[in-house]
Jmol script that loads the backbone (N, CA, C; Angstrom):
load data "model"
ATOM      1  N   MET A   1     -14.317  -9.999  -4.585  1.00  0.00           N
ATOM      2  CA  MET A   1     -15.045 -11.050  -3.893  1.00  0.00           C
ATOM      3  C   MET A   1     -14.825 -10.913  -2.389  1.00  0.00           C
ATOM      4  N   ALA A   2     -15.896 -10.744  -1.649  1.00  0.00           N
ATOM      5  CA  ALA A   2     -15.810 -10.613  -0.199  1.00  0.00           C
ATOM      6  C   ALA A   2     -15.678 -11.992   0.444  1.00  0.00           C
ATOM      7  N   MET A   3     -14.900 -12.030   1.522  1.00  0.00           N
ATOM      8  CA  MET A   3     -14.714 -13.279   2.263  1.00  0.00           C
ATOM      9  C   MET A   3     -15.499 -13.201   3.565  1.00  0.00           C
ATOM     10  N   THR A   4     -15.984 -14.344   4.005  1.00  0.00           N
ATOM     11  CA  THR A   4     -16.633 -14.393   5.311  1.00  0.00           C
ATOM     12  C   THR A   4     -15.552 -14.370   6.388  1.00  0.00           C
ATOM     13  N   PHE A   5     -15.972 -14.066   7.599  1.00  0.00           N
ATOM     14  CA  PHE A   5     -15.034 -14.062   8.710  1.00  0.00           C
ATOM     15  C   PHE A   5     -14.360 -15.437   8.849  1.00  0.00           C
ATOM     16  N   GLU A   6     -15.143 -16.475   8.726  1.00  0.00           N
ATOM     17  CA  GLU A   6     -14.606 -17.831   8.849  1.00  0.00           C
ATOM     18  C   GLU A   6     -13.553 -18.113   7.777  1.00  0.00           C
ATOM     19  N   GLN A   7     -13.787 -17.617   6.561  1.00  0.00           N
ATOM     20  CA  GLN A   7     -12.814 -17.802   5.487  1.00  0.00           C
ATOM     21  C   GLN A   7     -11.525 -17.044   5.780  1.00  0.00           C
ATOM     22  N   VAL A   8     -11.665 -15.852   6.316  1.00  0.00           N
ATOM     23  CA  VAL A   8     -10.486 -15.063   6.670  1.00  0.00           C
ATOM     24  C   VAL A   8      -9.682 -15.792   7.738  1.00  0.00           C
ATOM     25  N   VAL A   9     -10.358 -16.286   8.766  1.00  0.00           N
ATOM     26  CA  VAL A   9      -9.682 -17.001   9.847  1.00  0.00           C
ATOM     27  C   VAL A   9      -8.965 -18.228   9.300  1.00  0.00           C
ATOM     28  N   GLU A  10      -9.628 -18.983   8.465  1.00  0.00           N
ATOM     29  CA  GLU A  10      -9.010 -20.188   7.909  1.00  0.00           C
ATOM     30  C   GLU A  10      -7.807 -19.830   7.040  1.00  0.00           C
ATOM     31  N   THR A  11      -7.911 -18.758   6.291  1.00  0.00           N
ATOM     32  CA  THR A  11      -6.783 -18.318   5.457  1.00  0.00           C
ATOM     33  C   THR A  11      -5.594 -17.945   6.339  1.00  0.00           C
ATOM     34  N   ILE A  12      -5.876 -17.201   7.415  1.00  0.00           N
ATOM     35  CA  ILE A  12      -4.800 -16.776   8.316  1.00  0.00           C
ATOM     36  C   ILE A  12      -4.155 -17.976   8.993  1.00  0.00           C
ATOM     37  N   ARG A  13      -4.953 -18.979   9.321  1.00  0.00           N
ATOM     38  CA  ARG A  13      -4.393 -20.193   9.938  1.00  0.00           C
ATOM     39  C   ARG A  13      -3.364 -20.849   9.040  1.00  0.00           C
ATOM     40  N   GLN A  14      -3.484 -20.652   7.749  1.00  0.00           N
ATOM     41  CA  GLN A  14      -2.562 -21.263   6.794  1.00  0.00           C
ATOM     42  C   GLN A  14      -1.290 -20.436   6.589  1.00  0.00           C
ATOM     43  N   PHE A  15      -1.277 -19.211   7.103  1.00  0.00           N
ATOM     44  CA  PHE A  15      -0.084 -18.372   6.988  1.00  0.00           C
ATOM     45  C   PHE A  15       1.054 -18.965   7.808  1.00  0.00           C
ATOM     46  N   PRO A  16       2.282 -18.698   7.384  1.00  0.00           N
ATOM     47  CA  PRO A  16       3.426 -19.065   8.244  1.00  0.00           C
ATOM     48  C   PRO A  16       3.367 -18.274   9.558  1.00  0.00           C
ATOM     49  N   ALA A  17       3.995 -18.806  10.588  1.00  0.00           N
ATOM     50  CA  ALA A  17       3.958 -18.189  11.915  1.00  0.00           C
ATOM     51  C   ALA A  17       4.426 -16.732  11.877  1.00  0.00           C
ATOM     52  N   GLU A  18       5.455 -16.436  11.087  1.00  0.00           N
ATOM     53  CA  GLU A  18       5.986 -15.073  11.023  1.00  0.00           C
ATOM     54  C   GLU A  18       4.924 -14.103  10.485  1.00  0.00           C
ATOM     55  N   GLN A  19       4.185 -14.527   9.475  1.00  0.00           N
ATOM     56  CA  GLN A  19       3.140 -13.672   8.916  1.00  0.00           C
ATOM     57  C   GLN A  19       1.978 -13.517   9.892  1.00  0.00           C
ATOM     58  N   GLN A  20       1.657 -14.564  10.631  1.00  0.00           N
ATOM     59  CA  GLN A  20       0.619 -14.459  11.650  1.00  0.00           C
ATOM     60  C   GLN A  20       1.032 -13.450  12.715  1.00  0.00           C
ATOM     61  N   GLU A  21       2.303 -13.472  13.126  1.00  0.00           N
ATOM     62  CA  GLU A  21       2.799 -12.516  14.114  1.00  0.00           C
ATOM     63  C   GLU A  21       2.741 -11.095  13.574  1.00  0.00           C
ATOM     64  N   MET A  22       3.091 -10.918  12.305  1.00  0.00           N
ATOM     65  CA  MET A  22       3.015  -9.596  11.689  1.00  0.00           C
ATOM     66  C   MET A  22       1.579  -9.092  11.687  1.00  0.00           C
ATOM     67  N   LEU A  23       0.644  -9.982  11.365  1.00  0.00           N
ATOM     68  CA  LEU A  23      -0.763  -9.608  11.356  1.00  0.00           C
ATOM     69  C   LEU A  23      -1.250  -9.237  12.756  1.00  0.00           C
ATOM     70  N   ILE A  24      -0.818  -9.983  13.746  1.00  0.00           N
ATOM     71  CA  ILE A  24      -1.163  -9.666  15.133  1.00  0.00           C
ATOM     72  C   ILE A  24      -0.672  -8.282  15.483  1.00  0.00           C
ATOM     73  N   ASP A  25       0.573  -7.968  15.115  1.00  0.00           N
ATOM     74  CA  ASP A  25       1.135  -6.644  15.394  1.00  0.00           C
ATOM     75  C   ASP A  25       0.351  -5.552  14.679  1.00  0.00           C
ATOM     76  N   LEU A  26      -0.018  -5.780  13.434  1.00  0.00           N
ATOM     77  CA  LEU A  26      -0.797  -4.802  12.679  1.00  0.00           C
ATOM     78  C   LEU A  26      -2.148  -4.550  13.331  1.00  0.00           C
ATOM     79  N   ILE A  27      -2.855  -5.613  13.658  1.00  0.00           N
ATOM     80  CA  ILE A  27      -4.179  -5.479  14.265  1.00  0.00           C
ATOM     81  C   ILE A  27      -4.072  -4.792  15.624  1.00  0.00           C
ATOM     82  N   HIS A  28      -3.067  -5.169  16.396  1.00  0.00           N
ATOM     83  CA  HIS A  28      -2.875  -4.527  17.704  1.00  0.00           C
ATOM     84  C   HIS A  28      -2.641  -3.022  17.515  1.00  0.00           C
ATOM     85  N   GLY A  29      -1.829  -2.654  16.558  1.00  0.00           N
ATOM     86  CA  GLY A  29      -1.574  -1.242  16.282  1.00  0.00           C
ATOM     87  C   GLY A  29      -2.838  -0.516  15.855  1.00  0.00           C
ATOM     88  N   TRP A  30      -3.630  -1.147  15.008  1.00  0.00           N
ATOM     89  CA  TRP A  30      -4.895  -0.539  14.567  1.00  0.00           C
ATOM     90  C   TRP A  30      -5.823  -0.315  15.746  1.00  0.00           C
ATOM     91  N   ARG A  31      -5.932  -1.318  16.616  1.00  0.00           N
ATOM     92  CA  ARG A  31      -6.818  -1.214  17.772  1.00  0.00           C
ATOM     93  C   ARG A  31      -6.324  -0.136  18.740  1.00  0.00           C
ATOM     94  N   THR A  32      -5.008  -0.054  18.918  1.00  0.00           N
ATOM     95  CA  THR A  32      -4.439   0.964  19.794  1.00  0.00           C
ATOM     96  C   THR A  32      -4.765   2.356  19.270  1.00  0.00           C
ATOM     97  N   GLU A  33      -4.582   2.568  17.980  1.00  0.00           N
ATOM     98  CA  GLU A  33      -4.884   3.871  17.380  1.00  0.00           C
ATOM     99  C   GLU A  33      -6.373   4.199  17.480  1.00  0.00           C
ATOM    100  N   ALA A  34      -7.215   3.214  17.241  1.00  0.00           N
ATOM    101  CA  ALA A  34      -8.660   3.437  17.341  1.00  0.00           C
ATOM    102  C   ALA A  34      -9.034   3.816  18.774  1.00  0.00           C
ATOM    103  N   ARG A  35      -8.438   3.145  19.743  1.00  0.00           N
ATOM    104  CA  ARG A  35      -8.726   3.453  21.151  1.00  0.00           C
ATOM    105  C   ARG A  35      -8.241   4.851  21.503  1.00  0.00           C
ATOM    106  N   ARG A  36      -7.071   5.232  21.000  1.00  0.00           N
ATOM    107  CA  ARG A  36      -6.560   6.585  21.254  1.00  0.00           C
ATOM    108  C   ARG A  36      -7.506   7.640  20.682  1.00  0.00           C
ATOM    109  N   ARG A  37      -8.007   7.397  19.486  1.00  0.00           N
ATOM    110  CA  ARG A  37      -8.958   8.343  18.887  1.00  0.00           C
ATOM    111  C   ARG A  37     -10.236   8.423  19.717  1.00  0.00           C
ATOM    112  N   GLU A  38     -10.694   7.283  20.214  1.00  0.00           N
ATOM    113  CA  GLU A  38     -11.905   7.243  21.042  1.00  0.00           C
ATOM    114  C   GLU A  38     -11.696   8.021  22.342  1.00  0.00           C
ATOM    115  N   ILE A  39     -10.547   7.830  22.980  1.00  0.00           N
ATOM    116  CA  ILE A  39     -10.242   8.540  24.225  1.00  0.00           C
ATOM    117  C   ILE A  39     -10.167  10.040  23.964  1.00  0.00           C
ATOM    118  N   ALA A  40      -9.517  10.435  22.868  1.00  0.00           N
ATOM    119  CA  ALA A  40      -9.405  11.861  22.527  1.00  0.00           C
ATOM    120  C   ALA A  40     -10.784  12.457  22.275  1.00  0.00           C
ATOM    121  N   ARG A  41     -11.633  11.727  21.555  1.00  0.00           N
ATOM    122  CA  ARG A  41     -12.994  12.211  21.284  1.00  0.00           C
ATOM    123  C   ARG A  41     -13.787  12.360  22.582  1.00  0.00           C
ATOM    124  N   ASP A  42     -13.692  11.356  23.457  1.00  0.00           N
ATOM    125  CA  ASP A  42     -14.386  11.418  24.744  1.00  0.00           C
ATOM    126  C   ASP A  42     -13.897  12.594  25.582  1.00  0.00           C
ATOM    127  N   ALA A  43     -12.598  12.828  25.557  1.00  0.00           N
ATOM    128  CA  ALA A  43     -12.033  13.948  26.323  1.00  0.00           C
ATOM    129  C   ALA A  43     -12.545  15.272  25.778  1.00  0.00           C
ATOM    130  N   GLN A  44     -12.580  15.414  24.468  1.00  0.00           N
ATOM    131  CA  GLN A  44     -13.091  16.648  23.861  1.00  0.00           C
ATOM    132  C   GLN A  44     -14.566  16.861  24.218  1.00  0.00           C
ATOM    133  N   GLU A  45     -15.357  15.803  24.166  1.00  0.00           N
ATOM    134  CA  GLU A  45     -16.778  15.909  24.518  1.00  0.00           C
ATOM    135  C   GLU A  45     -16.954  16.272  25.986  1.00  0.00           C
ATOM    136  N   SER A  46     -16.136  15.684  26.850  1.00  0.00           N
ATOM    137  CA  SER A  46     -16.220  15.976  28.278  1.00  0.00           C
ATOM    138  C   SER A  46     -15.835  17.426  28.560  1.00  0.00           C
ATOM    139  N   LEU A  47     -14.772  17.897  27.920  1.00  0.00           N
ATOM    140  CA  LEU A  47     -14.378  19.301  28.098  1.00  0.00           C
ATOM    141  C   LEU A  47     -15.463  20.251  27.613  1.00  0.00           C
ATOM    142  N   ALA A  48     -16.055  19.936  26.483  1.00  0.00           N
ATOM    143  CA  ALA A  48     -17.129  20.782  25.952  1.00  0.00           C
ATOM    144  C   ALA A  48     -18.316  20.797  26.914  1.00  0.00           C
ATOM    145  N   ALA A  49     -18.663  19.635  27.471  1.00  0.00           N
ATOM    146  CA  ALA A  49     -19.771  19.557  28.420  1.00  0.00           C
ATOM    147  C   ALA A  49     -19.455  20.344  29.682  1.00  0.00           C
ATOM    148  N   PHE A  50     -18.215  20.252  30.158  1.00  0.00           N
ATOM    149  CA  PHE A  50     -17.818  20.995  31.356  1.00  0.00           C
ATOM    150  C   PHE A  50     -17.872  22.497  31.090  1.00  0.00           C
ATOM    151  N   ARG A  51     -17.310  22.906  29.962  1.00  0.00           N
ATOM    152  CA  ARG A  51     -17.274  24.336  29.634  1.00  0.00           C
ATOM    153  C   ARG A  51     -18.674  24.919  29.418  1.00  0.00           C
ATOM    154  N   SER A  52     -19.600  24.097  28.966  1.00  0.00           N
ATOM    155  CA  SER A  52     -20.960  24.594  28.735  1.00  0.00           C
ATOM    156  C   SER A  52     -21.821  24.543  30.006  1.00  0.00           C
ATOM    157  N   GLY A  53     -21.229  24.058  31.099  1.00  0.00           N
ATOM    158  CA  GLY A  53     -21.944  24.025  32.363  1.00  0.00           C
ATOM    159  C   GLY A  53     -22.758  22.765  32.589  1.00  0.00           C
ATOM    160  N   GLN A  54     -22.620  21.782  31.713  1.00  0.00           N
ATOM    161  CA  GLN A  54     -23.376  20.537  31.884  1.00  0.00           C
ATOM    162  C   GLN A  54     -22.797  19.651  32.976  1.00  0.00           C
ATOM    163  N   LEU A  55     -21.537  19.864  33.319  1.00  0.00           N
ATOM    164  CA  LEU A  55     -20.882  19.081  34.365  1.00  0.00           C
ATOM    165  C   LEU A  55     -20.474  20.013  35.498  1.00  0.00           C
ATOM    166  N   GLU A  56     -20.626  19.526  36.712  1.00  0.00           N
ATOM    167  CA  GLU A  56     -20.242  20.295  37.881  1.00  0.00           C
ATOM    168  C   GLU A  56     -18.807  19.949  38.268  1.00  0.00           C
ATOM    169  N   PRO A  57     -18.035  20.949  38.699  1.00  0.00           N
ATOM    170  CA  PRO A  57     -16.694  20.649  39.216  1.00  0.00           C
ATOM    171  C   PRO A  57     -16.817  19.770  40.466  1.00  0.00           C
ATOM    172  N   GLN A  58     -15.809  18.952  40.703  1.00  0.00           N
ATOM    173  CA  GLN A  58     -15.805  18.133  41.908  1.00  0.00           C
ATOM    174  C   GLN A  58     -14.377  18.012  42.417  1.00  0.00           C
ATOM    175  N   SER A  59     -14.253  17.670  43.656  1.00  0.00           N
ATOM    176  CA  SER A  59     -12.922  17.550  44.261  1.00  0.00           C
ATOM    177  C   SER A  59     -12.218  16.316  43.706  1.00  0.00           C
ATOM    178  N   ALA A  60     -10.918  16.325  43.837  1.00  0.00           N
ATOM    179  CA  ALA A  60     -10.128  15.174  43.404  1.00  0.00           C
ATOM    180  C   ALA A  60     -10.549  13.930  44.186  1.00  0.00           C
ATOM    181  N   GLN A  61     -10.789  14.098  45.478  1.00  0.00           N
ATOM    182  CA  GLN A  61     -11.182  12.948  46.310  1.00  0.00           C
ATOM    183  C   GLN A  61     -12.497  12.346  45.826  1.00  0.00           C
ATOM    184  N   THR A  62     -13.457  13.175  45.469  1.00  0.00           N
ATOM    185  CA  THR A  62     -14.735  12.681  44.965  1.00  0.00           C
ATOM    186  C   THR A  62     -14.522  11.927  43.657  1.00  0.00           C
ATOM    187  N   ALA A  63     -13.714  12.481  42.781  1.00  0.00           N
ATOM    188  CA  ALA A  63     -13.434  11.823  41.497  1.00  0.00           C
ATOM    189  C   ALA A  63     -12.765  10.473  41.719  1.00  0.00           C
ATOM    190  N   ILE A  64     -11.800  10.427  42.631  1.00  0.00           N
ATOM    191  CA  ILE A  64     -11.092   9.168  42.921  1.00  0.00           C
ATOM    192  C   ILE A  64     -12.069   8.137  43.476  1.00  0.00           C
ATOM    193  N   THR A  65     -12.927   8.555  44.389  1.00  0.00           N
ATOM    194  CA  THR A  65     -13.921   7.644  44.971  1.00  0.00           C
ATOM    195  C   THR A  65     -14.838   7.081  43.888  1.00  0.00           C
ATOM    196  N   GLU A  66     -15.310   7.952  42.997  1.00  0.00           N
ATOM    197  CA  GLU A  66     -16.191   7.499  41.917  1.00  0.00           C
ATOM    198  C   GLU A  66     -15.462   6.553  40.966  1.00  0.00           C
ATOM    199  N   LEU A  67     -14.204   6.843  40.671  1.00  0.00           N
ATOM    200  CA  LEU A  67     -13.426   5.952  39.802  1.00  0.00           C
ATOM    201  C   LEU A  67     -13.228   4.583  40.447  1.00  0.00           C
ATOM    202  N   ARG A  68     -12.972   4.574  41.747  1.00  0.00           N
ATOM    203  CA  ARG A  68     -12.812   3.291  42.460  1.00  0.00           C
ATOM    204  C   ARG A  68     -14.117   2.491  42.423  1.00  0.00           C
ATOM    205  N   GLN A  69     -15.225   3.170  42.654  1.00  0.00           N
ATOM    206  CA  GLN A  69     -16.524   2.489  42.614  1.00  0.00           C
ATOM    207  C   GLN A  69     -16.783   1.936  41.219  1.00  0.00           C
ATOM    208  N   PHE A  70     -16.460   2.729  40.221  1.00  0.00           N
ATOM    209  CA  PHE A  70     -16.632   2.276  38.837  1.00  0.00           C
ATOM    210  C   PHE A  70     -15.778   1.051  38.566  1.00  0.00           C
ATOM    211  N   SER A  71     -14.506   1.122  38.983  1.00  0.00           N
ATOM    212  CA  SER A  71     -13.576   0.019  38.753  1.00  0.00           C
ATOM    213  C   SER A  71     -14.054  -1.249  39.454  1.00  0.00           C
ATOM    214  N   GLU A  72     -14.508  -1.138  40.683  1.00  0.00           N
ATOM    215  CA  GLU A  72     -15.003  -2.293  41.424  1.00  0.00           C
ATOM    216  C   GLU A  72     -16.239  -2.874  40.769  1.00  0.00           C
ATOM    217  N   GLY A  73     -17.106  -2.014  40.258  1.00  0.00           N
ATOM    218  CA  GLY A  73     -18.296  -2.483  39.555  1.00  0.00           C
ATOM    219  C   GLY A  73     -17.943  -3.222  38.275  1.00  0.00           C
ATOM    220  N   GLN A  74     -16.912  -2.746  37.573  1.00  0.00           N
ATOM    221  CA  GLN A  74     -16.484  -3.395  36.339  1.00  0.00           C
ATOM    222  C   GLN A  74     -15.906  -4.775  36.627  1.00  0.00           C
ATOM    223  N   GLU A  75     -15.175  -4.904  37.723  1.00  0.00           N
ATOM    224  CA  GLU A  75     -14.597  -6.194  38.087  1.00  0.00           C
ATOM    225  C   GLU A  75     -15.679  -7.218  38.391  1.00  0.00           C
ATOM    226  N   CYS A  76     -16.804  -6.750  38.903  1.00  0.00           N
ATOM    227  CA  CYS A  76     -17.918  -7.642  39.231  1.00  0.00           C
ATOM    228  C   CYS A  76     -18.832  -7.864  38.035  1.00  0.00           C
ATOM    229  N   GLY A  77     -18.521  -7.208  36.904  1.00  0.00           N
ATOM    230  CA  GLY A  77     -19.342  -7.357  35.728  1.00  0.00           C
ATOM    231  C   GLY A  77     -20.563  -6.472  35.712  1.00  0.00           C
ATOM    232  N   GLU A  78     -20.638  -5.496  36.620  1.00  0.00           N
ATOM    233  CA  GLU A  78     -21.791  -4.615  36.670  1.00  0.00           C
ATOM    234  C   GLU A  78     -21.620  -3.471  35.680  1.00  0.00           C
ATOM    235  N   ASN A  79     -22.732  -2.909  35.268  1.00  0.00           N
ATOM    236  CA  ASN A  79     -22.682  -1.696  34.448  1.00  0.00           C
ATOM    237  C   ASN A  79     -22.790  -0.514  35.387  1.00  0.00           C
ATOM    238  N   TRP A  80     -21.889   0.444  35.250  1.00  0.00           N
ATOM    239  CA  TRP A  80     -21.871   1.598  36.137  1.00  0.00           C
ATOM    240  C   TRP A  80     -22.936   2.603  35.774  1.00  0.00           C
ATOM    241  N   LEU A  81     -23.154   2.800  34.498  1.00  0.00           N
ATOM    242  CA  LEU A  81     -24.124   3.801  34.076  1.00  0.00           C
ATOM    243  C   LEU A  81     -25.488   3.216  33.921  1.00  0.00           C
TER     244      LEU A  81
END
end "model"
wireframe off; spacefill off
backbone 0.3
color backbone group
């Protein structure tokens, strides 16, 4: 029997605090691992694109400038791409 999201949340609310903390730790670990896999996949795709000539080399200063612009855009809620 599948539970709705709301049912899951209500069930978790009834757990003792220690079990809620354990669940938080588990979910955090799952999300961390998923993010690591995503970063690794993105890095592999970027390397493949660079090696195939789809990306041009650039200086460290140019990369830093672009990263700063991206970061500032994210803080303002803008989409960089």
